[in-house]
N, C-alpha and C positions, 0 to 999 in steps of 0.2 A: 297666377291665374289672370291677374289684371292685364298683364302684357299680352296674353293670348286674346283677351277681349279686344284690346286695342288693335292687335294684328287682324282680327276678323273684321273690325270696322274699317280698317285701312283697305283690306282686300275688297270689301263690299264697295267702298268708294271707287276703287280702281276699276272694278267691274262696271259700275254705273258710268264712269267716265268713258270707258271703251265702248259701252253701248250707245252713249250719246254721239260719240265720234262716228260710229258705224251708221247710225240713223242720219246724221248730217250728210255723210257721203252719199248714202242712198237717195236722200232728198235732192241733193245737188245733181246727181246723175239723172233722176227723173225730170228735174226742172230743165236741164240742158237738152234732154231729148224732146221735151214738150216744145221748147223754144225752137229747136231745129225743125220740128214738124210744122210749126207756124210759119217759119221762114220758107219751107218747101211750098206751102200753099201760096204764100205771097209771091214767090218766084214764078210759080205756075200762072198765077193771075197776071203778073207783069209780062210774062212771055206771051200770054194769050192776047193781052192788050196791044203789045207792039207787033205781034205777028212774027217775031224773030226768035227762034229757039237755038240757033247755032251760036255758041260762045265765041267763035272766031269771026263772026260776021261783024263788020264795022258798025252796024246800026243796032247791035245788041244793047239792051237797056243797061245803063250804068247802075241803076238801082238793083236790078236783078243780079248783076255781077257782084255788087257789094253784098247783097243778101246771100249769095252763094258762098262768098268768102267767109262771111259771119257764120253761116250754117256749118261749113267745113271746120271752122275753128271750134265751134261748140261740140261737134261730133268727135273731134280730136281730143278735146278736153274731157269729154265723157269717157272715152277709151282710157285715158290716163287715170281717171278717177276709178275705173274698174280695177286697175292694178292696185291702187291704194285701198280699195274696198276689200280685196282679197287679203291684203296685209293686215287691215284693221280687223277682219274676221278672225284671223289667226291670233292676233293679240287679244281679242275678246275671249276666245276659247281658252287661251293660256291663262288669262286672268281669272276666268271662271274655274279652271282646274285648281289654281292656287287658292282660291276662296274655299273650294270644297275641302282641300287638304287642311286649311286653317280651321275650318269648322269641325273637321274630324278630330284634330288635335285639341280643340276647345272642348269637344264632347268627352274626350278621354280625361281631360283635367277635371271636368265637372262630375264625371261618373263616380269616382271614389267619394267625393263629398256627398253626392246624392245617396250613395249606398250607406254611408255613415249616418246621414240624417234619417233615412228610412229605418235603419237598424235601431237608432235612438227612439224613434217614434214607436216602433214595435215593442221595445223594452219598456217604455213608459206605459203602453197599453197593458202589457203583462203585469207590470208593477201595480197599476191602478186596479186591475182585475183581482190581484192577490190581496190588495188592501180592502176591497169591498167585501 
């Protein structure tokens, strides 16, 4: 019974670890998208200041060009993280299923003990009733 208890604790830990990883990836995606949005605004402001919107133009702002590259890298990283997010979700669901199975097994192990205890309590109550 003690090994089942340890197994359930281990599975709970694994589920929490998968949940943390899932949350971290979601936060990173949100942060990358936020930063890309800020860079979009900065690019628009820079293009408006310089009056040149054509990337191929020789007078295109070097800051806007660098900001575009940074934004594109962030969006690319965000897309890669979405793949990792799908994988992390699958691992989380699998860990959750394993935890549920371990809890069912633990419940089966404890059920006979609880039935024996409740039977003993009932026998004691009957015995006390007969003595009185």
